[in-house]
N, C-alpha and C positions, 0 to 999 in steps of 0.2 A: 504494500500500500504506500502510495506517495505521501510525503510530508505536505500537507495541504495548508500550511500556515503561509498566507500571502502577506508578506511584509519584508521590506528591505529592497535591495537592488535586484533588478530583473534585466538580464542581458538579452537583447534581441540581436541575433547575428546578422552580419552582412559581409560576405567575403570580399567584395570589392573595396570595402572600407577598412579592411585589415591591412593597414599600410606598413606596419613594422614587424608583424609576426604572422604566422599561419593562423588559420581559424582555430585549429586544435590547440595551439599554444595560447591564443587569446583566451579561450574557454578555460584552459588549465590555470592560467594566471588569475583570471577572474574568480575561479573557485578558491584559490589560495587567498584571495583578497576578501572573501566573504560574500560572494554573490549568492542570492537566495533562490533564483530561478533562471533557467536558460531556455530561450525559445529559438529553435532552428528555423530560420526563414530563408527559403531558397525560391526565388522567383523565376530563374532562368534555367536551372539545371534539369536534366531528365530524371525520371523516377528512380532508376537504378543508382545513379550517383547520389541522389537525395537520400536514399535508404542507407547507402554505405556511410555517408556523413553522419546520419542519425545514429547508427550503430556505434560508430567511433566515438562520438560525443557522449553517448550513454556509458561507454566503458570508462571515459575520463571522469564523468560526474558521479557514477555510482559509489566509489569509495568516499566521496564527500557527502553523500546522501542529499544531493542537490537534484531536484526534479528537472527532467528534460521535457519540454513541450514542443510540439510540432505545429508549425503554422499551416492552417487550412487542411492539411492532408491526413484524413483519418486512416487511410490505408497504410501510409508510412508510419504513423503512430503505432498501429497494431503490429506491423511487421518488425519494427525496431524495438518493440516492447518499451516504448517511451511512456512517460507518466501522464500525458494528457495532450490536449490540443488547444490552440488559440484560434478562434473563429471570428470572421468579419461578418458584416451585414449581408453579404452576397454569397457566403459560404454555406456548407451543409447546415441545416437548422440544428441549433444546439440540442433540442429535445431528442433528435435522432442520434446525435453523437453520444448523449448520455445513455440512451437505451442500448447502444452498441458497446460502449466502453464500460458502463457500470458506474456505481457511485464512488468507487475508490479512485477513479481517475480525475485529474484536474481539468476542468473545462472553463475557459474564459471567453468573454464576448466583447468585441469592440463596439462602442457607442460613438457615433459620429455627430449626433445631434441630441438635443433634449427630447425630440420627437421619437428617436429610437428607444429611449428609456420608457416613454409613455406607452409606446406600442408593446414593448416587452412586458410591462406589468399588466397591461390590459389582457394579454394572452395568458399570463400566469402571475398571479399576485406575489407569489413567493418562488421565483424561478430557482431551480436547482443548479445554480452556477457558482463557481468558486471565486470568480472575480469579474468585475466590469472594468473595461479599459476605456478611459477617456482619451479619445484620439481625434486630432492632436490637441495637446494643451497649448502649445505655442506653434507657430508656423516653423516648418523645417524642410530642408531639402531631401531628407531621407524618406519622407512620407508624401507622395505626390497624389494628385487626384482626390484630395480629401476635402471635406466641408470646412467652413471657417473655423479657426481655432476656438476652443472652449474658453481659454484664458483661466486665470485663477478664480474669477467670479463664477464661471460655469462649473468648475471643479467643486467649488464650495456649495453650489446649488445641488449638485448630485449627492454630495456628502450628506446633505440635509434630507435627502429623499430615501436613502437606503442604508441598510446595515451590511450589505454585501461588500466585501473588500474592494477597494478601488485601486487600479493600476493606472498611473499617469504616464503617457507617452507623447513624445513630440517636442523637440527643442529643449530637452532637459539637460542641464549641465551643472557643473560645480557651483556656478554663480547664482543659479535660481533654484537649486534643489531644495533648500530649506523652506523657501516660500511655498513650493509645491506641497511639501509634507505638511506645513502649517495650514494650508488650505483644505487638507483632508485626505491626501493620498496615503494609502497604506504601503504602496510600493512605487518605486521609480523605475520605469522601463527606459533603457537607454540603448542607443546603437553606437553612433560615432564616438561618444564620450568614453567608451571602453574599447571598441574595435579599433579606433584610430590612435589610441593613446600609445606613447612610447613605453609606458609602464602600466599595462592593464591592471596589474595587482594593486598598485598605488591608487590608480583612478577609482577602482572599486572600493578600496578602503575609505577614500575621501567621501565618496557618495554615501557609503554606509554609515558614516559618522553622523549623518542627519537623523538617524533613527536611535541614537543612544541618548 
C-alpha cells in the first residue's frame, strides 16, 4: 500500500528540463533531499520507453518509500506497479481509475478552473480522490494550453471549499513557495525548480523547508 500522506515537495519530471543530470539521477537526488512524491510525465515518448522509465524510477524510489505516480496512463501505472496516477480534465475519468486501481492507490485530479471543482462535487459530494491539483497557480512555460492562473487568491478559495489535500503546481519556486503553502497548499509540485537545478538535492531541501 502506498504512503498516501500528501504533503511536502512533489516532483513532476520533464526530461528535456534535466539540464545537469539524467532523469534517474535527478529523481535519486530529489529522494535524498526529501521529496514526498514523484510523478513521471512523458508527453513524447512511446509506450515501451515510458514503461521502462517507470520501472526504473520505481526501483530508485522504493527503498525511500516514496510513491511513484504516472501521468495520465493507467496502463503504464499497472504494468510498472506504480503507486497511482495523476489525471487531467480530459483524461480517463477518475471514478474508472479508482475502480480499476482500488482504494490503496493514489489518484489525483487537476482542476483548471473553479468550475471544474463545482462540476466535481456536483457529481460526487465526497469524491474518493487523494488530492486536487490547482493548475496552474502562476503562469509558467512548462504548462502550456492551460486556463488563466489561479493565483494565491484562487488557491485560498479552494482551500476554503474542501478538506481534500491540495497540490499546487505552476510557476512555483524558492521565492514564492512559502506564500503558496501559507495560502493553503499541502504540497508543492515543481518541475524546473528541481529538474533544472545544478543540485537537485539542495533544491528539494530548500523547498521542503517550507513545511517545517
